[in-house]
N, C-alpha and C positions, 0 to 999 in steps of 0.2 A: 691500243692507245698508248701503252707504256713504251712500245718500240718507237713510236713517232716522237714521244717526249725524249727518249734517250738519243735518238738521232739528232734532234734539235739541240740537246745539251752538248753532244759531240761537236756539232757545227759551231756552236757558240764558243766552246773551249778552243777550237782550232782558230777561229777568228781572233779571239783574245790573244792567243800565242803569236799569231801573225802581226797583230798591231804592236805587241810588246817588242817583237824583233825589229820592226820598222822604226819604232821610237828610239831604240838603242843603237841602231845602225845608221849613224849620221852619214850623209853623203860625203864622199871624199872629193877633194878639189885637185885636179891635175891641169896641166897646161899643154896646149898643142903648140909645138914650136915649129911645125911644118905641116903642109897639106899634101906632102908627097904621097903618092906619085903624081899628083896634080901639078900643073905648071904655075898656078897662082902662087904668089909670094906673100909671106906674112910680114907686116910692118912691126908687129909686136905679138908676143904669145897670147893665145886665146885661153881665158880661164874656162874650164869645163867642170861641171858638177856631175859626178858619177854616183848613182845609187842603184841598189838592188831592189827589185820588187819581190824577190823570192823565186821568181820564175825566169826573169831576164834582167838585163841591165838597161838603165836609161842614162844617156849622156845629154847634158843640157848646156847650151851657150845662152845664158839667161839674157844678157844685154841684147843679143841678136835675135832673141825669140825663136831659137832653132833647137829642136830636140830630135833625138834618134834613139832607137833601142836595138838591142842585140842579145843573143843568148849568152855572150861573154862580154867582159869589159872591152877587150880589144875590138870585138865586132861592133859594139855600140859606138866606140870612138871612130872606127872606119866609116860606119854609116853616117855619123855626124859630119865627118869631113866631106863625104859625098853630097849630103844635103846642103851643107854650107856652101860648097863650091857651085853647085847647081843653082842655088838661090842667088848667089852673087852674080853669076853669069846671066841669069834670067833678068834680074833687076837692072843690071847695067846695059842690057840690050834694049831696054824700053826707053822711050823719050821721057824726060823728067816730068813733063806735063801730064803724062798718062798714069803716073804713080799717084795713088791716094796717100793720105797721111800716114797710114800704117806701113805700107811698103817703102815710102820715102824715108821714114825714120829708120826702118830696118836697113835700108841701103846706106844711110849715113853712118850707122853703127858699124856695118860691115866694112865700109871704106876706112874706118879708123884702124882696122886690123889687117885688111886684105888689099892687095894691089895686083894688077895684071903685070906680067913680066914685060 
């Protein structure tokens, strides 16, 4: 019984330490100035929030509701570029009347930042 309690105490301590790290590690903000090697062009830089989960990195374009993760910051950013371009291409390939409110809003936001060459 004591071992189970000790194991639980260790878990709680580890979780408390993890929470404390996340609270002190505010996300950093970077901007994407290009989608290279993709051919899509940016009208203006895209603000991206980067944060560590302790195990990987999450890159978020909040206005566009697009997120990606990776084992490193550069990998998370590359994955975000891939998802962002795939989303833009997919949404622009659909007739406007086929888009629901969410995808229509997402496309409108993406069009503020991205254009086809």
